[in-house]
C-alpha positions as CSV (number, residue, x, y, z in Angstrom):
1,M,0.1,0.1,0.0
2,K,1.2,3.3,-1.0
3,K,2.3,5.5,2.3
4,I,-0.1,8.0,3.5
5,Y,1.6,11.0,4.3
6,L,-0.2,12.4,7.2
7,L,2.1,14.5,9.2
8,L,3.1,18.1,8.7
9,F,6.1,19.5,10.8
10,A,6.5,23.0,10.3
11,L,9.6,23.6,12.3
12,A,10.4,26.7,14.2
13,S,12.8,27.6,16.8
14,T,11.2,27.8,20.8
15,F,13.1,29.8,23.6
16,A,12.3,28.2,26.8
17,A,13.8,24.4,26.6
18,F,11.0,23.0,28.4
19,A,7.7,25.2,27.4
20,Q,5.0,23.1,26.1
21,C,5.0,23.2,22.2
22,I,1.6,25.2,20.6
23,P,0.5,23.9,17.1
24,D,0.8,26.2,14.5
25,P,-3.0,27.3,13.4
26,T,-2.2,28.6,10.0
27,L,-0.8,24.9,8.7
28,T,-3.5,22.7,7.2
29,K,-2.0,20.7,4.4
30,P,-1.0,17.1,5.3
31,G,2.5,16.1,4.7
32,L,5.8,16.5,6.0
33,K,7.7,20.0,5.9
34,P,10.5,20.3,6.0
35,S,12.9,17.6,5.4
36,K,15.8,19.4,7.3
37,L,15.7,21.0,10.5
38,P,17.9,24.2,11.6
39,N,21.5,23.6,12.5
40,G,22.1,23.0,16.2
41,I,25.0,24.9,17.4
42,A,27.4,23.3,20.0
43,G,27.0,24.9,23.1
44,T,23.6,26.4,22.6
45,P,20.8,24.9,23.6
46,Y,18.5,23.5,21.2
47,S,14.7,23.3,20.9
48,E,12.7,23.3,17.7
49,V,8.5,22.7,17.2
50,A,7.2,20.4,14.8
51,T,3.3,20.7,14.2
52,L,1.5,17.9,13.2
53,V,-1.8,17.9,11.1
54,V,-3.8,14.9,10.7
55,P,-6.3,15.0,8.0
56,K,-9.8,13.8,8.3
57,D,-10.0,12.3,5.0
58,T,-7.8,10.9,2.3
59,F,-7.0,8.1,0.1
60,V,-4.6,5.1,-1.1
61,N,-3.7,3.8,-4.0
62,Y,-3.6,0.1,-4.0
63,N,-2.5,-1.9,-7.0
64,G,-3.8,0.7,-9.3
65,T,-7.3,1.3,-7.6
66,V,-7.8,4.4,-5.5
67,Y,-9.8,4.3,-2.4
68,N,-11.5,6.5,0.0
69,V,-10.3,6.5,3.6
70,V,-11.6,8.0,6.7
71,V,-8.7,8.3,9.3
72,D,-9.5,7.9,13.0
73,S,-6.3,8.9,14.8
74,A,-2.3,8.9,14.1
75,S,0.1,8.2,16.8
76,V,3.9,9.0,16.9
77,V,5.6,5.8,17.6
78,G,9.1,7.3,18.1
79,M,11.9,9.5,16.6
80,S,14.9,7.3,16.3
81,D,18.9,8.1,15.8
82,L,18.7,11.7,17.4
83,P,21.7,12.9,18.7
84,K,23.2,11.9,22.3
85,G,21.1,13.8,24.9
86,F,18.5,14.7,22.6
87,S,14.8,13.9,23.4
88,Y,11.3,14.9,22.3
89,Q,8.2,16.0,23.9
90,C,4.5,15.9,22.6
91,D,1.7,18.2,23.7
92,K,-0.1,15.1,24.2
93,P,1.4,12.5,26.6
94,S,-0.4,9.4,24.4
95,K,1.2,11.4,21.3
96,T,-2.1,10.7,19.4
97,W,-4.3,12.9,17.7
98,A,-7.7,12.4,15.7
99,G,-7.9,12.7,12.2
100,G,-8.7,16.5,11.2
101,Q,-6.7,17.7,14.6
102,R,-3.5,19.5,15.2
103,G,-1.0,18.4,17.4
104,C,2.7,19.1,18.0
105,A,6.1,17.7,19.1
106,R,9.2,19.4,20.3
107,L,12.7,18.3,19.8
108,Y,15.2,19.4,22.5
109,G,18.7,18.9,23.8
110,N,22.2,20.5,24.9
111,P,24.7,19.7,22.0
112,T,28.3,19.6,22.9
113,L,31.5,19.8,20.7
114,D,31.5,16.0,20.4
115,D,28.1,16.3,19.1
116,T,28.9,17.9,15.9
117,G,28.3,16.3,12.6
118,D,25.0,15.3,10.5
119,Y,22.3,13.2,11.5
120,V,19.0,11.6,10.1
121,I,16.4,11.2,12.5
122,Y,13.9,8.8,11.4
123,V,10.1,9.5,12.7
124,K,7.7,6.8,12.7
125,V,3.8,7.3,12.6
126,R,0.9,4.5,12.7
127,T,-2.3,5.8,11.3
128,Y,-5.4,4.1,11.9
129,F,-8.2,4.3,9.1
130,K,-11.2,2.5,7.5
131,I,-11.5,2.4,4.0
132,V,-15.1,3.6,2.9
133,G,-17.7,0.9,2.5
134,L,-15.8,-1.3,4.5
135,P,-16.4,-2.1,8.2
136,N,-12.6,-3.2,9.5
137,Q,-10.2,-0.8,10.8
138,L,-6.9,-0.8,9.1
139,D,-3.5,0.6,10.5
140,Q,-0.2,1.5,8.8
141,L,3.2,2.3,9.9
142,D,4.7,5.1,8.1
143,S,8.8,6.0,8.5
144,S,10.3,9.3,7.4
145,T,13.5,11.1,7.6
146,I,14.5,14.5,8.8
147,D,18.1,15.4,8.4
148,F,19.8,17.7,11.0
149,K,23.4,18.8,11.8
150,I,25.1,20.4,14.6
151,V,27.9,22.8,14.1
152,K,30.7,24.5,16.0
153,P,30.2,28.1,16.8
154,T,31.8,30.3,14.6
155,G,32.9,32.5,17.9
156,M,32.0,33.1,21.4
157,Q,30.5,36.4,20.4
158,E,27.8,34.7,18.4
159,L,27.4,31.9,21.4
160,V,26.2,34.7,23.3
161,Q,24.3,36.4,21.5
162,A,22.3,33.6,20.4
163,V,22.1,32.6,24.2
164,G,20.9,36.2,24.9
165,L,18.5,36.9,22.2
166,K,14.7,38.1,23.8
167,A,11.6,38.8,22.2
168,Y,8.2,39.6,23.8
169,P,5.7,39.9,24.5
170,N,4.8,36.2,23.5
171,P,3.0,35.7,22.0
172,A,2.6,39.2,20.4
173,G,-0.5,41.3,19.9
174,N,0.5,44.6,17.5
175,L,3.9,45.4,18.9
176,L,6.9,42.8,19.0
177,T,10.1,44.3,20.9
178,V,13.3,42.4,20.7
179,E,16.3,43.0,22.8
180,I,19.5,43.0,21.2
181,K,23.1,42.8,22.9
182,K,25.1,45.4,20.8
183,Y,23.4,48.2,18.7
184,S,24.5,48.6,15.2
185,A,23.2,51.0,12.9
186,T,24.2,48.8,9.9
187,A,22.6,45.5,11.4
188,T,19.5,44.2,9.4
189,Y,16.2,42.1,10.5
190,Q,13.8,40.3,8.7
191,I,10.6,38.4,10.0
192,Y,9.5,35.5,8.2
193,N,7.1,32.4,8.7
194,V,7.8,28.9,9.1
195,T,7.5,28.3,5.0
196,G,10.4,31.1,4.7
197,Q,8.4,33.9,3.4
198,V,9.8,37.1,4.1
199,Y,7.3,40.1,5.6
200,D,8.1,43.6,4.8
201,I,8.2,44.9,8.3
202,P,10.6,48.0,9.1
203,A,12.5,47.5,12.2
204,Q,12.6,50.4,14.5
205,M,15.9,50.5,16.5
206,S,16.6,52.6,19.5
207,P,20.4,53.1,20.4
208,N,19.6,54.0,23.6
209,T,17.4,51.5,24.7
210,G,19.0,48.4,22.9
211,E,15.6,47.5,21.4
212,V,14.3,46.9,18.3
213,K,10.3,47.1,17.5
214,F,8.0,45.8,15.0
215,D,4.5,46.5,14.1
216,V,3.3,43.2,13.8
217,S,-0.2,43.8,13.4
218,S,-0.6,42.9,10.1
219,L,0.7,39.6,10.4
220,K,-2.1,36.7,10.5
221,P,-1.9,34.4,13.8
222,G,0.6,31.6,13.5
223,V,4.5,31.3,14.0
224,Y,7.1,33.5,12.9
225,F,10.6,34.3,13.1
226,V,12.8,37.5,13.7
227,K,16.5,37.3,12.4
228,G,19.0,39.7,12.6
229,V,22.6,40.1,11.0
230,N,24.8,42.1,13.2
231,E,28.7,42.3,12.0
232,G,28.6,39.3,9.9
233,L,27.0,37.1,12.6
234,S,23.3,36.1,12.7
235,Y,20.6,35.1,15.1
236,Q,17.0,34.5,15.4
237,A,14.1,34.5,17.7
238,K,10.8,32.6,17.4
239,F,7.7,34.5,18.4
240,V,3.7,33.5,17.8
241,K,1.2,35.9,16.7
242,E,-1.9,36.1,18.6
């Protein structure tokens, strides 16, 4: 039976290593996206959130015949081949979501220099469904891969900036404030969503307060990033728009 791609992992950074994840309300299309996680930096706490979208209805192609199916639920069986000391946590202890529901999982850990390298993370999901017109419930175990890399920091300054970056309030209403360690008139900032779409929102920089403000009133509710580049170093923060 052809694989049923049921989960949409929209990946994003988060500040609190042990905060409960929040599903992205803007995601609707089932599938797996993206297939590559942002790089982890040795010495910097790592946390990425995946939003899971389980379809209510879908179809399977078996021996050239297409069958309509109704999805009962989908469960994350596990994530394997994680870096040493890494783990994951779902918003539901059962790791199970009904057809048509959203859920999320958070991958977190504290990478060290010994962990640098490339990883392939295997995500196994078991789906329970019924073929329309048949009484029996079926299940299928699918496995997907996500590429992940842990890299060495380019310098102590980048490490300090990555740890010290703060954005508030989070969730944000109309105004988002980002604290910066060092003011620079040449620094650039971008706001983008989990699919990489960039939004034209000017940064309001203040050399006296060490803050950068953004009017985010035009953004739709969902998960976003603010990224800054300063003196050749890049850093980012994640925030949720109410």
